[in-house]
N, C-alpha and C positions, 0 to 999 in steps of 0.2 A: 560554579553553578552545580555541576554534577554531585557533588557532596551535598550541597543544601538540597536539592531534589530528592536524592536518597534518604536524607532523613525524615523527609516528608513522607516520601512513598512507602516508607516502612508501616504506616498506618491504614494505607489504603489498598497495598497489594496482598492479597489472599494467598496462602500457601494450597489450598486445595480448592475445589467448587463446593464441596460440602459445608466449608465455613465462610463460603461468601456471601455477606449479608446483602449484597444487591441483588442477588438472583432469587427467583421465586422457587418453592419447593419443586415444581414441574420442570423449570429450566436447570436446576441442579441436576435432577433425573436424567435429563437428555443429555447435558455435559458431560457426565460422568458414564453414561453408558457409550457416548462418543469415544471417550477417553479409552475405557476398557477394552474396546473393540480395536483401537489402535496399538496400545501398549499398557505398561504397568504404571503409567503416570498418576492416575487416579487412587493407586494404593497408599496408604497412609504409613508412610516407613521413617522411622527415628533415624537421625543422623549417627553414622558409627566410622571410627578412623579405620576400620577394615575395609570399607566400602571406597575410603579414600585413596588407601594403597593398593585397592585392586585395579583404579584408574591409573595409578602410577605404575604398575607392572605391566599393564596391557599396552603391547606395541601400537595396536591400533590406534590407541588414544594420541600417542605421540604424532602419528600419521596424520590423524585428523587436523593437529595443529600446525604441522607442514606443510599441508595442502592449502590452509588457510594462510600459511605465511606467504606461499606464492601468490595469493590473490590479494592480500592486502597491500604488498608492496606496490603494485600498479594502480589499486583504489585509491590510496594514499597520495600519490604520487602525479597523479592525473592533472590536480588544481596548480602544480607547480609549473608545469609547461603551457597549458592551455591558455592561459593570459598573454604568452608571449606570440602564439598562433593569433589570437584575437588582435593583438596591437599590430602584427604583420598584414593582417588583413585591413588595417586602416581605420579600426574602430576605438574610440575612446568614450570615458565616462559613462553615462546611462547606457549607450549604444553597446560599449563592451560588456555591460553587464547581461543585457539582453542576449548578447551572442554566447554569452557562457551557458545558457540555458537548454538548446536544444541537445546537446549531448546527452544530458541528463533525464529529459523527457524521453528520449528515445531509449534508454536504459530503464525507466520505470515501466515502460510498456512491454518491454521483451521479458523483463523481471516478473512482471504479473503474469505473463503467458506461460513462462517456464515453470512458475508455481503452480498454477493450474494444470497443467497437463503433467507436471511430474508426481503430482498428488493423484490425478486420475490414473495414470500408469502404474504408480507406486514404484515408479523407478527414479533414481538419483544421477547415477553417474554418466549416463548418455546427455543429460541435459548440461552437465559440469563440461563435459568433453566438447559439446556443441558451442558453449560459452566461449571456453578456452581456443577454441580453435578460431573464432570469430574475431578475439583480443588480438590473436597471432596475425591475422590479417590487417586489422588495424595498425598496429605497431610496424609490419612490414612497410606500410604505405608512408608512414611518420618516417621511417629510416630512409627510404628512397627518393620521397618526394622533395622538390626542391621549392614548390609554388605553396604558399600559404593557404589558398583554397582547397587545395587537394589533401594538405596536412589537416586542416581543418574536418574534412570529410572523414579521415583517417581517425582521427580523435573520435568522432561520433560512433564509428563501428567498434572501437575499441573499448570505449565506455560503455557501449550496450552488452557487448560480450561479458566484461569485468564483472560488472554489478549483477548481470544475471546469472553467472557461475557462482559468484560470492555470497549470494543470497542461499542457495542449495547447499554450497560446503557448509554453511554456519548452522543449517537446519540438521544435517547428517547426524551428528552424534546424538542429538537430542532425539531422533528417530529410532538410532539402532542400538545404542548403549542402554542396558538393563539395570534397574536399580536405581532408587532416588539418589544416593549420596554418590555413586560411581557415576550418575550422569551428570549431576551438578558439578562435579570434580572435573570429568571429562569437558564440558563445556567450559569452565574457568580456564583449564588448561589450552585448550584450543585459543581461546582469544588472547591469552598472556603469550604463547608461543607465536600466534600470527600477528600480534601488533608489532613485535619487532620489526617486521617488515617495513613500517614506516619510520623507524630510526634509520635504517639503512638507506632507505628510499631518499631522504633529504640528501644523504651523502652521493646520490649518483645524480642529482639534477642540480648541479652547482651553476652559478652564473657564466662561470668561465666556459662552460660547453653550451652555452647558450647562442643560437635560437635551435641547433638540430639535435641536440642533447643525444649524441650516439651511443654513450656510456650507458646512460639511463634506459633508453630504449631497447638498447642490446641485452641489457641484464634481464629486463621485465620479460622480453620474449623469451628469454632462455628459462625463466621461471616457468612459463605456461608450458614450453615443451618440456620441461621436466615431471611437470603434472600430468600431462598426456602421456608421457612414458610410465609413469606409475600407475595410470589407469590401464594400460597395455600389458604390462607385467602381470597385473591383476586378472585381466582378462584372459591370459595364456596361461594363468594357472588354474583358471578356473576350466579351462577347455580340458587340459590336462586330467584334472580330476576327474570329470566327467567322461573322459576318455577310458581311463582306468577302471572307472566303475562300470562303463559298459562292457567293457572285455570280462570283468572279474563276475558280472551278473549280479552287481549289487547296487542300491539306489546310492545315488551322491547327494542326494538331501540329508 
């Protein structure tokens, strides 16, 4: 289905606002002005292999992929253990389908809230940290709880944090990487590296470990902790750079 949609989408998805036929001239000017104010996304740039190599040589691009990897593992495995919890609650058939909805509804609300405030504040890391911390709390509940109701509440908390953080992680290279070719390559690398988490996740939630899934929950929690440690290291580096800049009387920007 994805391949079929991609073939038809080629004729409907435009590269730049200036070539979008469904926009009026006034709408094109407005969109281009907003993009120019935010980044170089409105610049008509030809594909170059040099831009691809710039992405491969940039360590930050690989880190974007690694951060998404720590997010994709839990986001893809959430559906592997949620049916078990719902079954233990005593729901089946149509009722079970309805009970699988609240975690995703809560995740949608927080994801949209984080997206709005992240854009208004022009900050990304604090919201990723907040979402990851919330997910860790949810997985701690899942690991320690022996009651299905409490585990279900933990699933809602975990899902809320996972989806809210993942949405911002995916937008990060699109905001930060400059150059059309390099940015496109960075997005592709992030998705390719990150989606490997789904492959690993299926091996962590085997039926023999049901219904507690200690191994899967433990590894997922470790992934979020690694993500938080990464941000802490970056914060420490920024702090030391600013400290030395202050001592030397120069600007750290």
